[in-house]
C-alpha positions in Angstrom: 40.9 -97.5 -36.3 37.2 -96.9 -37.8 35.1 -99.6 -39.4 33.3 -100.1 -42.9 30.9 -102.4 -43.8 30.4 -103.1 -47.1 26.9 -105.3 -47.5 27.2 -106.4 -51.2 30.0 -108.2 -53.6 30.4 -109.1 -57.1 29.0 -111.7 -58.8 32.4 -112.6 -60.8 35.0 -114.4 -58.5 38.1 -112.3 -57.7 41.6 -112.7 -57.2 41.7 -109.6 -54.5 43.6 -107.6 -57.5 40.3 -106.0 -59.0 40.3 -102.1 -58.1 37.8 -102.5 -55.6 40.1 -105.2 -53.5 43.3 -103.4 -54.0 41.2 -99.9 -53.1 39.8 -101.6 -49.8 43.5 -103.1 -48.9 44.7 -99.5 -49.5 41.7 -98.2 -46.8 43.0 -100.6 -44.2 46.3 -99.4 -44.5 44.8 -96.0 -43.6 43.5 -97.4 -40.4 39.7 -98.0 -41.7 38.9 -101.8 -41.2 36.2 -103.0 -43.8 33.9 -106.3 -43.2 32.3 -108.2 -46.5 30.2 -111.0 -46.8 31.2 -113.7 -48.6 28.3 -113.8 -51.1 25.3 -115.5 -51.7 26.8 -117.8 -54.6 27.5 -121.2 -53.3 28.2 -124.1 -52.9 30.7 -124.6 -55.6 34.3 -123.2 -54.9 35.8 -120.0 -56.1 32.3 -118.3 -55.6 33.7 -115.3 -53.8 33.9 -111.9 -55.6 35.3 -108.1 -54.7 35.7 -107.0 -51.9 35.1 -110.2 -50.1 38.3 -111.7 -52.2 40.3 -108.5 -51.0 43.5 -109.4 -48.7 42.9 -107.4 -46.1 39.1 -107.3 -45.8 37.4 -109.5 -43.0 35.2 -111.7 -45.1 32.4 -113.8 -43.3 30.3 -116.6 -44.4 27.0 -117.6 -42.9 25.7 -120.0 -40.4 22.2 -121.7 -39.9 20.6 -122.4 -36.6 22.0 -125.8 -36.4 25.3 -124.6 -37.1 25.3 -125.4 -40.6 26.8 -124.0 -43.5 24.1 -123.7 -46.4 24.9 -124.1 -49.8 24.2 -120.6 -50.7 27.1 -119.1 -48.9 30.3 -118.1 -51.0 32.9 -120.8 -50.6 36.8 -120.2 -51.7 39.5 -120.0 -52.4 40.0 -117.1 -54.1 41.2 -117.0 -57.8 44.8 -116.8 -56.4 44.3 -119.7 -54.3 44.2 -117.8 -50.8 41.8 -119.2 -48.1 38.4 -117.2 -48.2 36.0 -116.5 -46.0 37.9 -115.5 -42.7 35.0 -116.4 -40.4 31.7 -117.9 -40.1 28.5 -116.5 -37.9 24.6 -116.7 -37.9 22.8 -115.3 -40.9 19.9 -117.8 -41.7 16.4 -116.7 -40.7 17.6 -113.5 -38.2 14.3 -111.7 -36.8 14.8 -108.1 -37.0 12.4 -106.1 -34.6 10.9 -103.5 -36.8 8.2 -102.7 -33.9 7.4 -104.4 -30.4 5.0 -106.9 -31.9 6.5 -106.8 -35.6 9.5 -108.8 -36.9 11.2 -109.1 -40.2 13.1 -112.3 -40.8 16.3 -111.9 -43.1 18.9 -114.6 -44.2 22.1 -113.9 -46.1 26.2 -113.4 -45.6 25.3 -109.8 -45.6 23.6 -110.4 -42.4 26.8 -112.6 -41.0 29.0 -109.5 -42.1 26.4 -107.0 -40.1 27.0 -109.3 -37.2 30.2 -109.4 -37.3 30.8 -105.8 -37.5 28.7 -105.0 -34.7 31.1 -107.6 -32.5 34.6 -105.8 -34.2 32.6 -102.3 -33.0 32.4 -103.8 -29.5 36.2 -104.4 -29.2 37.1 -100.8 -30.8 34.9 -99.3 -28.1 36.7 -101.4 -25.3 40.0 -100.5 -26.9 40.0 -98.0 -29.7 43.9 -97.8 -30.5 43.6 -101.5 -31.2 45.1 -102.4 -34.9 43.9 -104.3 -37.7 46.4 -107.0 -37.1 45.4 -107.2 -33.5 41.6 -107.4 -34.3 42.3 -110.2 -36.9 44.4 -112.2 -34.5 41.9 -112.0 -32.0 39.2 -113.1 -33.8 41.1 -116.1 -34.8 41.7 -116.9 -31.7 38.3 -116.7 -30.2 37.0 -118.9 -33.4 35.8 -122.5 -33.1 36.7 -124.8 -35.7 33.0 -126.2 -37.2 35.3 -129.1 -39.1 33.8 -128.0 -42.5 36.3 -127.2 -45.2 38.7 -124.3 -44.4 37.2 -122.5 -47.7 33.6 -123.1 -46.3 34.2 -122.0 -42.7 37.6 -120.1 -42.8 38.8 -120.0 -39.2 35.1 -120.9 -37.9 32.7 -119.4 -35.7 33.5 -116.6 -34.0 32.7 -117.0 -30.2 31.9 -113.9 -28.8 32.7 -115.3 -24.9 36.0 -116.2 -26.0 36.5 -112.6 -27.1 35.7 -111.1 -23.6 37.5 -113.6 -21.6 40.3 -112.7 -23.8 39.8 -109.1 -23.1 39.1 -110.1 -19.4 35.6 -108.4 -19.7 33.5 -111.8 -20.0 31.0 -113.1 -17.1 28.2 -115.4 -18.1 25.8 -114.3 -15.7 26.4 -110.5 -16.7 27.0 -110.5 -20.3 25.2 -113.6 -21.9 26.1 -114.4 -25.8 22.4 -113.5 -26.9 22.9 -110.3 -25.3 25.9 -109.3 -27.1 24.5 -110.9 -30.3 21.9 -108.9 -29.9 23.8 -105.3 -29.7 26.2 -106.3 -32.3 23.3 -106.6 -34.8 21.3 -103.5 -33.7 24.7 -101.7 -34.3 25.0 -103.0 -37.4 21.7 -102.2 -38.6 22.1 -98.8 -37.1 25.5 -98.4 -39.3 23.2 -99.7 -42.2 20.7 -97.2 -42.4 23.3 -94.5 -42.2 25.3 -96.1 -45.2 22.1 -96.4 -47.4 20.9 -92.6 -46.2 24.4 -91.5 -47.3 24.1 -93.1 -50.6 21.0 -91.9 -51.8 21.9 -88.6 -50.4 24.7 -88.5 -52.7 23.0 -89.9 -55.8 20.6 -86.9 -55.3 22.3 -84.0 -54.8 25.3 -85.4 -57.3 28.0 -84.3 -54.5 
């Protein structure tokens, strides 16, 4: 199982039957797990576009530090009334280290999705043979209900300690939440850099 982050979403809401969503569903069938942000077009309902509305794409809304879902985070349901997003993760004023003394503050559901990719990458590192269905079930089992509307929070916030406890890997003194979150974000940023490089390479050389 491979993993792909699509850090964008269409402005128009979707029922998950557009060409991009259907293509993503097909890729998941080929063992390529796809992650998408819920978009920054909230707080109204039905504000999640493609590919976030795709049935087999794992979609992330965002959270502020106070565990509050900000108004901009995209809300479901999809146009065919399915629950979205699937989960929420931090994505407001996240500090990215550019050097030992310089940081960049970033906000948006694409940041939450990037952290989500990092978490899933850690799971795949532990068990490369795990299936899409097993990952989705593990994330659902490891989520904490935030008492928001289901189409704002999905299953709630993914708690990394619960994931590692489920995998019999977690020990608070050895693997603190903050360390795992930073590692997840680092993996996601590296992935984004590679994706952007490939995009511009293809665009420049027209291949």
